[in-house]
TIRO-2110 file (N, C-alpha, C; in Angstrom, 1 decimal):
// TIRO-2110
31.1, -15.3, 80.6, N, 1, A
30.4, -16.3, 79.7, CA, 1, A
29.0, -16.0, 79.6, C, 1, A
28.3, -15.6, 80.7, N, 2, A
26.9, -15.3, 80.7, CA, 2, A
26.7, -14.1, 79.9, C, 2, A
27.6, -13.1, 80.0, N, 3, A
27.4, -11.9, 79.2, CA, 3, A
27.6, -12.2, 77.7, C, 3, A
28.5, -13.1, 77.4, N, 4, A
28.8, -13.4, 76.0, CA, 4, A
27.5, -14.1, 75.4, C, 4, A
27.0, -15.1, 76.1, N, 5, A
25.8, -15.8, 75.7, CA, 5, A
24.6, -14.8, 75.5, C, 5, A
24.5, -13.8, 76.4, N, 6, A
23.4, -12.9, 76.2, CA, 6, A
23.5, -12.0, 75.0, C, 6, A
24.8, -11.7, 74.6, N, 7, A
25.0, -10.9, 73.4, CA, 7, A
24.7, -11.7, 72.2, C, 7, A
25.1, -13.0, 72.2, N, 8, A
24.7, -13.9, 71.1, CA, 8, A
23.2, -14.1, 70.9, C, 8, A
22.5, -14.2, 72.1, N, 9, A
21.1, -14.4, 72.0, CA, 9, A
20.4, -13.2, 71.5, C, 9, A
20.9, -12.0, 71.9, N, 10, A
20.3, -10.8, 71.4, CA, 10, A
20.5, -10.6, 69.9, C, 10, A
21.7, -11.0, 69.5, N, 11, A
22.0, -10.9, 68.0, CA, 11, A
21.0, -11.8, 67.2, C, 11, A
20.8, -13.0, 67.7, N, 12, A
19.9, -14.0, 67.0, CA, 12, A
18.5, -13.4, 67.0, C, 12, A
18.1, -13.0, 68.1, N, 13, A
16.7, -12.4, 68.2, CA, 13, A
16.5, -11.2, 67.3, C, 13, A
17.5, -10.4, 67.3, N, 14, A
17.5, -9.2, 66.4, CA, 14, A
17.4, -9.6, 64.9, C, 14, A
18.2, -10.5, 64.5, N, 15, A
18.2, -11.0, 63.2, CA, 15, A
16.8, -11.5, 62.7, C, 15, A
16.3, -12.4, 63.6, N, 16, A
15.0, -13.0, 63.2, CA, 16, A
13.8, -12.0, 63.3, C, 16, A
13.9, -11.1, 64.3, N, 17, A
12.9, -10.1, 64.4, CA, 17, A
12.8, -9.2, 63.1, C, 17, A
13.9, -9.1, 62.5, N, 18, A
14.0, -8.3, 61.3, CA, 18, A
13.9, -9.1, 60.0, C, 18, A
13.6, -10.4, 60.1, N, 19, A
13.6, -11.3, 59.0, CA, 19, A
12.6, -10.8, 58.0, C, 19, A
12.9, -11.0, 56.7, N, 20, A
12.0, -10.6, 55.7, CA, 20, A
11.8, -11.7, 54.7, C, 20, A
11.1, -11.3, 53.6, N, 21, A
10.8, -12.2, 52.5, CA, 21, A
11.5, -11.8, 51.2, C, 21, A
12.2, -12.7, 50.6, N, 22, A
12.8, -12.5, 49.3, CA, 22, A
12.0, -13.3, 48.3, C, 22, A
11.4, -12.5, 47.3, N, 23, A
10.6, -13.1, 46.3, CA, 23, A
11.4, -13.1, 45.0, C, 23, A
11.5, -14.3, 44.4, N, 24, A
12.2, -14.4, 43.1, CA, 24, A
11.1, -14.6, 42.0, C, 24, A
11.0, -13.7, 41.1, N, 25, A
10.1, -13.8, 40.0, CA, 25, A
10.9, -13.9, 38.7, C, 25, A
10.9, -15.1, 38.1, N, 26, A
11.7, -15.4, 37.0, CA, 26, A
11.1, -16.5, 36.1, C, 26, A
12.0, -17.0, 35.2, N, 27, A
11.6, -18.0, 34.3, CA, 27, A
12.3, -19.3, 34.6, C, 27, A
12.6, -20.2, 33.6, N, 28, A
13.2, -21.5, 33.8, CA, 28, A
14.5, -21.4, 34.5, C, 28, A
15.3, -20.3, 34.3, N, 29, A
16.6, -20.2, 34.8, CA, 29, A
16.5, -20.1, 36.4, C, 29, A
15.4, -19.6, 36.9, N, 30, A
15.2, -19.5, 38.3, CA, 30, A
14.3, -20.6, 38.8, C, 30, A
13.4, -21.2, 37.9, N, 31, A
12.5, -22.2, 38.4, CA, 31, A
13.1, -23.6, 38.6, C, 31, A
14.4, -23.7, 38.1, N, 32, A
15.1, -25.0, 38.3, CA, 32, A
14.7, -26.0, 37.2, C, 32, A
14.5, -25.5, 36.0, N, 33, A
14.2, -26.4, 34.9, CA, 33, A
15.2, -27.6, 34.7, C, 33, A
14.7, -28.8, 34.7, N, 34, A
15.6, -29.9, 34.4, CA, 34, A
16.4, -30.4, 35.7, C, 34, A
16.1, -29.8, 36.8, N, 35, A
16.8, -30.1, 38.0, CA, 35, A
16.0, -30.8, 39.0, C, 35, A
16.6, -31.6, 39.9, N, 36, A
15.9, -32.2, 41.0, CA, 36, A
15.5, -31.1, 42.0, C, 36, A
14.5, -31.4, 42.8, N, 37, A
14.0, -30.4, 43.8, CA, 37, A
15.2, -30.1, 44.8, C, 37, A
15.3, -28.8, 45.0, N, 38, A
16.3, -28.3, 45.9, CA, 38, A
17.7, -28.0, 45.3, C, 38, A
17.8, -28.3, 44.0, N, 39, A
19.1, -28.1, 43.3, CA, 39, A
19.3, -26.7, 42.8, C, 39, A
18.2, -26.0, 42.5, N, 40, A
18.3, -24.7, 41.8, CA, 40, A
18.9, -23.6, 42.7, C, 40, A
19.4, -22.6, 42.0, N, 41, A
20.1, -21.5, 42.8, CA, 41, A
19.2, -20.8, 43.8, C, 41, A
17.9, -20.8, 43.5, N, 42, A
16.9, -20.1, 44.5, CA, 42, A
16.9, -21.0, 45.7, C, 42, A
16.8, -22.3, 45.6, N, 43, A
16.8, -23.1, 46.8, CA, 43, A
18.1, -23.0, 47.5, C, 43, A
19.2, -22.9, 46.8, N, 44, A
20.5, -22.7, 47.4, CA, 44, A
20.6, -21.4, 48.1, C, 44, A
19.9, -20.4, 47.6, N, 45, A
19.9, -19.1, 48.3, CA, 45, A
19.2, -19.2, 49.7, C, 45, A
18.1, -19.9, 49.8, N, 46, A
17.5, -20.2, 51.1, CA, 46, A
18.5, -20.9, 52.0, C, 46, A
19.2, -21.8, 51.5, N, 47, A
20.2, -22.6, 52.3, CA, 47, A
21.3, -21.6, 52.8, C, 47, A
21.7, -20.7, 52.0, N, 48, A
22.8, -19.8, 52.3, CA, 48, A
22.4, -18.9, 53.5, C, 48, A
21.2, -18.4, 53.3, N, 49, A
20.6, -17.5, 54.4, CA, 49, A
20.5, -18.2, 55.7, C, 49, A
20.0, -19.4, 55.7, N, 50, A
19.9, -20.2, 56.9, CA, 50, A
21.3, -20.5, 57.5, C, 50, A
22.3, -20.8, 56.6, N, 51, A
23.6, -21.1, 57.1, CA, 51, A
24.2, -19.9, 57.9, C, 51, A
23.8, -18.7, 57.5, N, 52, A
24.3, -17.5, 58.1, CA, 52, A
23.4, -17.1, 59.3, C, 52, A
22.4, -17.9, 59.7, N, 53, A
21.6, -17.7, 60.8, CA, 53, A
20.6, -16.6, 60.6, C, 53, A
20.2, -16.3, 59.4, N, 54, A
19.2, -15.3, 59.0, CA, 54, A
17.9, -15.9, 58.8, C, 54, A
16.8, -15.2, 59.3, N, 55, A
15.5, -15.7, 59.2, CA, 55, A
14.7, -15.4, 58.0, C, 55, A
15.4, -14.9, 56.9, N, 56, A
14.7, -14.5, 55.7, CA, 56, A
14.1, -15.8, 55.1, C, 56, A
12.9, -15.6, 54.5, N, 57, A
12.2, -16.6, 53.7, CA, 57, A
12.3, -16.3, 52.2, C, 57, A
12.7, -17.3, 51.5, N, 58, A
12.8, -17.2, 50.0, CA, 58, A
11.6, -17.8, 49.4, C, 58, A
10.9, -17.1, 48.6, N, 59, A
9.7, -17.6, 47.8, CA, 59, A
10.1, -17.6, 46.3, C, 59, A
9.9, -18.7, 45.7, N, 60, A
10.2, -18.8, 44.3, CA, 60, A
8.9, -18.8, 43.5, C, 60, A
8.7, -17.7, 42.8, N, 61, A
7.5, -17.6, 42.0, CA, 61, A
7.8, -17.6, 40.5, C, 61, A
8.9, -18.3, 40.2, N, 62, A
9.4, -18.4, 38.8, CA, 62, A
8.6, -19.5, 38.1, C, 62, A
8.4, -19.3, 36.8, N, 63, A
7.7, -20.3, 36.0, CA, 63, A
8.4, -20.5, 34.7, C, 63, A
8.7, -21.7, 34.4, N, 64, A
9.5, -22.0, 33.1, CA, 64, A
8.7, -21.5, 31.9, C, 64, A
9.3, -20.9, 31.0, N, 65, A
8.7, -20.4, 29.8, CA, 65, A
8.1, -19.0, 30.0, C, 65, A
8.1, -18.4, 31.1, N, 66, A
7.4, -17.1, 31.4, CA, 66, A
8.1, -16.0, 30.6, C, 66, A
7.3, -15.0, 30.2, N, 67, A
7.9, -13.8, 29.6, CA, 67, A
7.6, -12.6, 30.5, C, 67, A
8.1, -11.5, 30.1, N, 68, A
7.9, -10.3, 30.9, CA, 68, A
6.4, -9.9, 30.9, C, 68, A
5.6, -10.2, 29.9, N, 69, A
4.2, -10.0, 29.9, CA, 69, A
3.5, -10.9, 30.9, C, 69, A
3.9, -12.2, 30.9, N, 70, A
3.4, -13.1, 31.9, CA, 70, A
3.7, -12.7, 33.3, C, 70, A
4.9, -12.2, 33.5, N, 71, A
5.3, -11.8, 34.9, CA, 71, A
4.5, -10.6, 35.3, C, 71, A
4.3, -9.6, 34.4, N, 72, A
3.5, -8.5, 34.7, CA, 72, A
2.0, -8.8, 35.0, C, 72, A
1.5, -9.8, 34.3, N, 73, A
0.1, -10.2, 34.5, CA, 73, A
-0.2, -10.8, 35.9, C, 73, A
0.8, -11.4, 36.4, N, 74, A
0.6, -12.1, 37.7, CA, 74, A
1.3, -11.4, 38.9, C, 74, A
2.0, -10.3, 38.6, N, 75, A
2.8, -9.6, 39.6, CA, 75, A
2.0, -9.2, 40.8, C, 75, A
0.9, -8.5, 40.6, N, 76, A
0.1, -7.9, 41.7, CA, 76, A
-0.4, -9.0, 42.7, C, 76, A
-0.9, -10.1, 42.1, N, 77, A
-1.4, -11.2, 42.9, CA, 77, A
-0.3, -11.8, 43.7, C, 77, A
0.9, -12.0, 43.1, N, 78, A
2.1, -12.6, 43.8, CA, 78, A
2.5, -11.6, 45.0, C, 78, A
2.6, -10.3, 44.7, N, 79, A
3.0, -9.4, 45.7, CA, 79, A
2.0, -9.3, 46.9, C, 79, A
0.7, -9.4, 46.5, N, 80, A
-0.4, -9.4, 47.5, CA, 80, A
-0.3, -10.6, 48.4, C, 80, A
0.1, -11.8, 47.8, N, 81, A
0.1, -13.0, 48.5, CA, 81, A
1.3, -13.1, 49.5, C, 81, A
2.5, -12.7, 49.0, N, 82, A
3.7, -12.9, 49.8, CA, 82, A
4.3, -11.7, 50.5, C, 82, A
3.9, -10.5, 50.1, N, 83, A
4.3, -9.2, 50.7, CA, 83, A
5.8, -9.2, 50.9, C, 83, A
6.6, -9.3, 49.9, N, 84, A
8.0, -9.4, 50.0, CA, 84, A
8.7, -8.1, 50.4, C, 84, A
9.9, -8.2, 51.0, N, 85, A
10.7, -7.0, 51.2, CA, 85, A
11.7, -6.8, 50.1, C, 85, A
12.1, -7.9, 49.4, N, 86, A
13.0, -7.8, 48.3, CA, 86, A
12.4, -8.6, 47.1, C, 86, A
12.5, -8.0, 45.9, N, 87, A
12.0, -8.7, 44.7, CA, 87, A
13.2, -8.9, 43.8, C, 87, A
13.6, -10.2, 43.5, N, 88, A
14.6, -10.5, 42.5, CA, 88, A
13.9, -10.7, 41.2, C, 88, A
14.1, -9.8, 40.3, N, 89, A
13.3, -9.8, 39.0, CA, 89, A
14.2, -10.4, 37.9, C, 89, A
13.9, -11.6, 37.5, N, 90, A
14.7, -12.3, 36.4, CA, 90, A
13.8, -12.7, 35.3, C, 90, A
13.5, -11.8, 34.4, N, 91, A
12.6, -12.1, 33.3, CA, 91, A
13.2, -11.4, 32.0, C, 91, A
12.8, -12.0, 30.9, N, 92, A
13.2, -11.4, 29.6, CA, 92, A
13.8, -12.4, 28.7, C, 92, A
14.4, -13.5, 29.2, N, 93, A
15.1, -14.4, 28.3, CA, 93, A
14.1, -15.0, 27.3, C, 93, A
12.9, -15.3, 27.6, N, 94, A
12.0, -15.9, 26.7, CA, 94, A
11.5, -14.8, 25.7, C, 94, A
11.4, -13.6, 26.1, N, 95, A
11.1, -12.5, 25.2, CA, 95, A
12.2, -12.5, 24.1, C, 95, A
13.4, -12.6, 24.5, N, 96, A
14.5, -12.5, 23.5, CA, 96, A
14.6, -13.7, 22.6, C, 96, A
14.4, -14.9, 23.2, N, 97, A
14.5, -16.1, 22.4, CA, 97, A
13.4, -16.3, 21.4, C, 97, A
12.3, -15.6, 21.7, N, 98, A
11.1, -15.7, 20.8, CA, 98, A
11.1, -14.5, 19.8, C, 98, A
12.1, -13.6, 20.0, N, 99, A
12.2, -12.4, 19.1, CA, 99, A
11.1, -11.4, 19.3, C, 99, A
10.6, -11.3, 20.5, N, 100, A
9.5, -10.4, 20.8, CA, 100, A
10.0, -9.0, 20.8, C, 100, A
9.0, -8.1, 20.8, N, 101, A
9.3, -6.7, 20.8, CA, 101, A
10.1, -6.3, 22.1, C, 101, A
11.3, -5.6, 21.9, N, 102, A
12.1, -5.2, 23.0, CA, 102, A
11.5, -4.0, 23.6, C, 102, A
10.7, -3.2, 22.9, N, 103, A
10.0, -2.1, 23.5, CA, 103, A
9.0, -2.6, 24.5, C, 103, A
8.2, -3.6, 24.1, N, 104, A
7.3, -4.2, 25.0, CA, 104, A
8.0, -4.8, 26.2, C, 104, A
9.1, -5.5, 26.0, N, 105, A
9.8, -6.1, 27.1, CA, 105, A
10.3, -5.0, 28.1, C, 105, A
10.8, -3.9, 27.6, N, 106, A
11.3, -2.8, 28.5, CA, 106, A
10.1, -2.2, 29.2, C, 106, A
9.0, -2.0, 28.5, N, 107, A
7.8, -1.5, 29.2, CA, 107, A
7.3, -2.4, 30.3, C, 107, A
7.3, -3.7, 30.0, N, 108, A
6.8, -4.6, 31.0, CA, 108, A
7.7, -4.7, 32.3, C, 108, A
9.0, -4.7, 32.0, N, 109, A
9.9, -4.7, 33.2, CA, 109, A
9.8, -3.4, 33.9, C, 109, A
9.7, -2.3, 33.2, N, 110, A
9.6, -1.0, 33.9, CA, 110, A
8.4, -0.9, 34.7, C, 110, A
7.2, -1.4, 34.2, N, 111, A
6.0, -1.4, 35.0, CA, 111, A
6.1, -2.3, 36.3, C, 111, A
6.8, -3.4, 36.1, N, 112, A
6.9, -4.3, 37.3, CA, 112, A
7.8, -3.6, 38.4, C, 112, A
8.9, -3.0, 37.9, N, 113, A
9.7, -2.3, 38.9, CA, 113, A
8.9, -1.2, 39.6, C, 113, A
8.2, -0.4, 38.8, N, 114, A
7.4, 0.7, 39.4, CA, 114, A
6.4, 0.2, 40.4, C, 114, A
5.7, -0.8, 40.0, N, 115, A
4.6, -1.4, 40.9, CA, 115, A
5.2, -1.9, 42.2, C, 115, A
6.4, -2.5, 42.1, N, 116, A
7.0, -3.1, 43.3, CA, 116, A
7.6, -2.0, 44.2, C, 116, A
8.3, -1.0, 43.6, N, 117, A
8.9, 0.0, 44.4, CA, 117, A
7.8, 0.9, 45.0, C, 117, A
6.6, 1.1, 44.4, N, 118, A
5.5, 1.8, 44.9, CA, 118, A
5.0, 1.2, 46.2, C, 118, A
5.3, -0.1, 46.4, N, 119, A
4.9, -0.8, 47.6, CA, 119, A
6.0, -0.8, 48.7, C, 119, A
7.1, -0.1, 48.4, N, 120, A
8.3, -0.1, 49.3, CA, 120, A
9.1, -1.3, 49.2, C, 120, A
9.0, -2.1, 48.1, N, 121, A
9.8, -3.3, 47.9, CA, 121, A
11.1, -2.9, 47.2, C, 121, A
12.2, -3.5, 47.7, N, 122, A
13.5, -3.2, 47.0, CA, 122, A
13.7, -4.2, 45.9, C, 122, A
13.9, -3.7, 44.7, N, 123, A
14.0, -4.6, 43.5, CA, 123, A
15.4, -4.8, 43.1, C, 123, A
15.8, -6.0, 42.9, N, 124, A
17.1, -6.3, 42.3, CA, 124, A
16.9, -6.8, 40.9, C, 124, A
17.4, -6.2, 39.9, N, 125, A
17.2, -6.5, 38.6, CA, 125, A
18.3, -7.5, 38.1, C, 125, A
17.9, -8.6, 37.6, N, 126, A
18.8, -9.7, 37.1, CA, 126, A
18.7, -9.7, 35.6, C, 126, A
19.8, -9.4, 34.9, N, 127, A
19.8, -9.4, 33.5, CA, 127, A
20.2, -10.7, 32.9, C, 127, A
20.0, -10.9, 31.6, N, 128, A
20.3, -12.1, 30.9, CA, 128, A
20.8, -11.6, 29.5, C, 128, A
21.5, -12.5, 28.8, N, 129, A
21.9, -12.2, 27.5, CA, 129, A
21.5, -13.4, 26.6, C, 129, A
21.3, -13.1, 25.3, N, 130, A
20.8, -14.1, 24.3, CA, 130, A
21.9, -14.4, 23.3, C, 130, A
21.8, -15.6, 22.7, N, 131, A
22.9, -16.0, 21.7, CA, 131, A
23.1, -15.0, 20.6, C, 131, A
24.3, -14.9, 20.0, N, 132, A
24.6, -13.9, 19.0, CA, 132, A
23.8, -14.2, 17.7, C, 132, A
23.3, -15.4, 17.5, N, 133, A
22.7, -15.7, 16.2, CA, 133, A
21.4, -14.9, 16.0, C, 133, A
20.9, -14.1, 17.0, N, 134, A
19.8, -13.3, 16.8, CA, 134, A
20.1, -12.0, 16.1, C, 134, A
21.4, -11.8, 15.8, N, 135, A
21.8, -10.6, 15.1, CA, 135, A
22.4, -9.6, 16.1, C, 135, A
23.4, -8.9, 15.7, N, 136, A
24.1, -8.0, 16.6, CA, 136, A
23.2, -6.9, 17.1, C, 136, A
22.4, -6.3, 16.2, N, 137, A
21.6, -5.2, 16.7, CA, 137, A
20.6, -5.6, 17.7, C, 137, A
19.9, -6.7, 17.5, N, 138, A
18.9, -7.2, 18.4, CA, 138, A
19.5, -7.6, 19.7, C, 138, A
20.6, -8.3, 19.7, N, 139, A
21.2, -8.8, 20.9, CA, 139, A
21.8, -7.6, 21.8, C, 139, A
22.3, -6.6, 21.1, N, 140, A
22.8, -5.5, 21.8, CA, 140, A
21.7, -4.6, 22.4, C, 140, A
20.6, -4.5, 21.7, N, 141, A
19.5, -3.7, 22.2, CA, 141, A
18.8, -4.5, 23.4, C, 141, A
18.8, -5.8, 23.3, N, 142, A
18.3, -6.7, 24.3, CA, 142, A
19.0, -6.4, 25.6, C, 142, A
20.3, -6.5, 25.6, N, 143, A
21.2, -6.4, 26.7, CA, 143, A
21.0, -5.0, 27.3, C, 143, A
20.9, -4.0, 26.4, N, 144, A
20.8, -2.6, 26.9, CA, 144, A
19.6, -2.3, 27.7, C, 144, A
18.5, -3.1, 27.4, N, 145, A
17.2, -2.9, 28.2, CA, 145, A
17.5, -2.9, 29.7, C, 145, A
18.2, -3.9, 30.1, N, 146, A
18.5, -4.1, 31.6, CA, 146, A
19.3, -2.9, 32.1, C, 146, A
20.4, -2.6, 31.4, N, 147, A
21.2, -1.5, 31.8, CA, 147, A
20.4, -0.2, 32.0, C, 147, A
19.6, 0.1, 31.0, N, 148, A
18.8, 1.3, 31.0, CA, 148, A
17.8, 1.4, 32.2, C, 148, A
17.2, 0.3, 32.4, N, 149, A
16.2, 0.2, 33.6, CA, 149, A
17.0, 0.4, 34.9, C, 149, A
18.1, -0.3, 35.0, N, 150, A
18.9, -0.3, 36.3, CA, 150, A
19.3, 1.2, 36.5, C, 150, A
19.8, 1.8, 35.5, N, 151, A
20.2, 3.2, 35.6, CA, 151, A
19.0, 4.2, 35.9, C, 151, A
17.9, 4.0, 35.2, N, 152, A
16.8, 4.9, 35.4, CA, 152, A
16.2, 4.8, 36.8, C, 152, A
16.1, 3.6, 37.3, N, 153, A
15.5, 3.4, 38.7, CA, 153, A
16.6, 3.2, 39.8, C, 153, A
17.8, 3.3, 39.4, N, 154, A
18.9, 3.2, 40.4, CA, 154, A
18.8, 1.9, 41.2, C, 154, A
18.7, 0.8, 40.4, N, 155, A
18.4, -0.5, 41.0, CA, 155, A
19.7, -1.3, 41.2, C, 155, A
19.8, -2.1, 42.3, N, 156, A
20.8, -3.1, 42.4, CA, 156, A
20.7, -4.0, 41.2, C, 156, A
21.8, -4.3, 40.5, N, 157, A
21.8, -4.8, 39.2, CA, 157, A
22.8, -6.0, 39.0, C, 157, A
22.3, -7.1, 38.6, N, 158, A
23.2, -8.2, 38.2, CA, 158, A
23.1, -8.3, 36.7, C, 158, A
24.2, -7.9, 36.0, N, 159, A
24.2, -7.7, 34.5, CA, 159, A
23.9, -9.0, 33.7, C, 159, A
24.4, -10.1, 34.2, N, 160, A
24.2, -11.4, 33.4, CA, 160, A
24.2, -12.6, 34.4, C, 160, A
23.1, -13.1, 34.6, N, 161, A
22.9, -14.2, 35.6, CA, 161, A
23.9, -15.4, 35.3, C, 161, A
24.1, -15.7, 34.0, N, 162, A
24.9, -16.8, 33.6, CA, 162, A
26.3, -16.5, 33.2, C, 162, A
26.8, -15.4, 33.8, N, 163, A
28.1, -14.9, 33.5, CA, 163, A
29.2, -16.0, 33.7, C, 163, A
29.1, -16.8, 34.8, N, 164, A
30.1, -17.7, 35.2, CA, 164, A
29.9, -19.1, 34.5, C, 164, A
28.8, -19.3, 33.8, N, 165, A
28.5, -20.6, 33.3, CA, 165, A
28.3, -20.7, 31.8, C, 165, A
27.9, -19.6, 31.2, N, 166, A
27.4, -19.6, 29.8, CA, 166, A
28.4, -20.2, 28.8, C, 166, A
29.7, -20.0, 29.0, N, 167, A
30.6, -20.5, 28.0, CA, 167, A
31.3, -21.8, 28.3, C, 167, A
30.8, -22.5, 29.3, N, 168, A
31.3, -23.8, 29.8, CA, 168, A
30.3, -24.9, 29.5, C, 168, A
30.5, -25.7, 28.4, N, 169, A
29.5, -26.7, 28.1, CA, 169, A
29.3, -27.7, 29.2, C, 169, A
30.3, -27.9, 30.1, N, 170, A
30.1, -28.8, 31.2, CA, 170, A
29.1, -28.4, 32.2, C, 170, A
28.7, -27.1, 32.1, N, 171, A
27.7, -26.6, 33.1, CA, 171, A
26.4, -26.4, 32.5, C, 171, A
26.2, -26.8, 31.2, N, 172, A
24.9, -26.6, 30.5, CA, 172, A
24.2, -28.0, 30.3, C, 172, A
22.9, -28.0, 30.4, N, 173, A
22.2, -29.2, 30.1, CA, 173, A
22.2, -29.6, 28.6, C, 173, A
21.7, -30.8, 28.3, N, 174, A
21.8, -31.3, 26.9, CA, 174, A
21.0, -30.4, 25.9, C, 174, A
20.1, -29.6, 26.4, N, 175, A
19.4, -28.7, 25.5, CA, 175, A
20.2, -27.5, 25.1, C, 175, A
21.4, -27.4, 25.6, N, 176, A
22.3, -26.3, 25.3, CA, 176, A
21.8, -24.9, 25.7, C, 176, A
20.8, -24.9, 26.6, N, 177, A
20.2, -23.6, 27.0, CA, 177, A
20.3, -23.4, 28.5, C, 177, A
19.9, -24.5, 29.2, N, 178, A
19.7, -24.3, 30.7, CA, 178, A
20.9, -24.8, 31.5, C, 178, A
21.3, -24.1, 32.5, N, 179, A
22.4, -24.5, 33.4, CA, 179, A
22.0, -25.8, 34.1, C, 179, A
23.0, -26.7, 34.3, N, 180, A
22.8, -27.9, 35.0, CA, 180, A
23.0, -27.7, 36.5, C, 180, A
22.9, -28.8, 37.3, N, 181, A
23.1, -28.8, 38.7, CA, 181, A
24.4, -28.2, 39.2, C, 181, A
25.5, -28.6, 38.4, N, 182, A
26.8, -28.1, 38.8, CA, 182, A
26.9, -26.6, 38.7, C, 182, A
26.1, -26.0, 37.8, N, 183, A
26.1, -24.5, 37.6, CA, 183, A
25.4, -23.7, 38.6, C, 183, A
24.5, -24.4, 39.4, N, 184, A
23.6, -23.6, 40.2, CA, 184, A
24.4, -22.8, 41.3, C, 184, A
25.4, -23.4, 42.0, N, 185, A
26.1, -22.6, 43.0, CA, 185, A
26.8, -21.4, 42.3, C, 185, A
27.2, -21.5, 41.1, N, 186, A
27.8, -20.3, 40.4, CA, 186, A
26.8, -19.3, 40.1, C, 186, A
25.6, -19.7, 39.7, N, 187, A
24.5, -18.7, 39.5, CA, 187, A
24.2, -17.9, 40.8, C, 187, A
24.2, -18.6, 41.9, N, 188, A
24.0, -18.0, 43.2, CA, 188, A
25.1, -17.1, 43.6, C, 188, A
26.4, -17.5, 43.3, N, 189, A
27.5, -16.6, 43.6, CA, 189, A
27.5, -15.4, 42.7, C, 189, A
26.8, -15.4, 41.6, N, 190, A
26.7, -14.2, 40.7, CA, 190, A
25.7, -13.2, 41.3, C, 190, A
24.6, -13.8, 41.9, N, 191, A
23.6, -12.9, 42.4, CA, 191, A
23.9, -12.4, 43.8, C, 191, A
24.6, -13.3, 44.6, N, 192, A
24.8, -13.0, 46.0, CA, 192, A
25.4, -11.7, 46.4, C, 192, A
26.5, -11.3, 45.8, N, 193, A
27.1, -10.0, 46.2, CA, 193, A
26.2, -8.8, 46.1, C, 193, A
25.4, -8.8, 45.0, N, 194, A
24.4, -7.7, 44.8, CA, 194, A
23.3, -7.8, 45.9, C, 194, A
22.8, -8.9, 46.1, N, 195, A
21.7, -9.1, 47.1, CA, 195, A
22.2, -8.8, 48.5, C, 195, A
23.4, -9.3, 48.8, N, 196, A
24.0, -9.1, 50.1, CA, 196, A
24.1, -7.6, 50.4, C, 196, A
24.7, -6.8, 49.4, N, 197, A
24.8, -5.4, 49.6, CA, 197, A
23.5, -4.7, 49.8, C, 197, A
22.5, -5.2, 49.1, N, 198, A
21.2, -4.6, 49.2, CA, 198, A
20.6, -4.8, 50.6, C, 198, A
20.8, -6.0, 51.1, N, 199, A
20.3, -6.4, 52.4, CA, 199, A
21.0, -5.6, 53.5, C, 199, A
22.2, -5.1, 53.3, N, 200, A
23.0, -4.4, 54.3, CA, 200, A
22.3, -3.1, 54.7, C, 200, A
21.2, -2.7, 54.0, N, 201, A
20.4, -1.5, 54.4, CA, 201, A
19.7, -1.8, 55.8, C, 201, A
19.7, -3.1, 56.1, N, 202, A
19.1, -3.4, 57.4, CA, 202, A
20.0, -3.1, 58.5, C, 202, A
19.6, -3.3, 59.8, N, 203, A
20.4, -2.9, 60.9, CA, 203, A
21.5, -3.9, 61.3, C, 203, A
21.5, -5.0, 60.6, N, 204, A
22.6, -6.0, 60.8, CA, 204, A
23.2, -6.3, 59.4, C, 204, A
24.4, -6.8, 59.4, N, 205, A
25.2, -7.1, 58.2, CA, 205, A
25.3, -8.6, 58.0, C, 205, A
25.0, -9.1, 56.8, N, 206, A
25.2, -10.5, 56.5, CA, 206, A
26.7, -10.8, 56.6, C, 206, A
27.0, -11.8, 57.3, N, 207, A
28.5, -12.2, 57.5, CA, 207, A
29.0, -12.9, 56.3, C, 207, A
30.2, -12.7, 55.9, N, 208, A
30.8, -13.5, 54.8, CA, 208, A
31.1, -14.9, 55.2, C, 208, A
END
């Protein structure tokens, strides 16, 4: 019994000694727009890590309405402040909804990825899709931006954050854009497998 307890203690100490910071840089989809405090998928991510006995800290630097240009403008300051080990990059939805230049969007995301990786930060790219009423050419080019960047930089990639909720009206707020509280666990379940695999580069493995 004493040996068993020692092993458990060493495991816990090892996990917390290697604890890191997960920074989420996103827009309203990650900021928890229209939700009560603690309901958003980023807050649920912190809870999941704690439930697994991991000492990682999740920092949510997401701002509702933010674009890739806004994210790039504040990236260095946010990285300097929090010094994350992992960056979950979820931006671009507002670029698409405003019909902004996809070339600029790609360049902004690319610059953010390069600045983060230059600091030794592991970037997880989280993609989004926009409604088809923006036209087939624009929507296809929008979606392709994420795939191209993920391939170019060999990034862990979540193709579509709202994959499990976008087509279910019961999971969308009255504005018909933002996922509601019921949808948040599904958003986390979409991100989690990719993040978990990325974290397995550490000396311990996150338990299922």
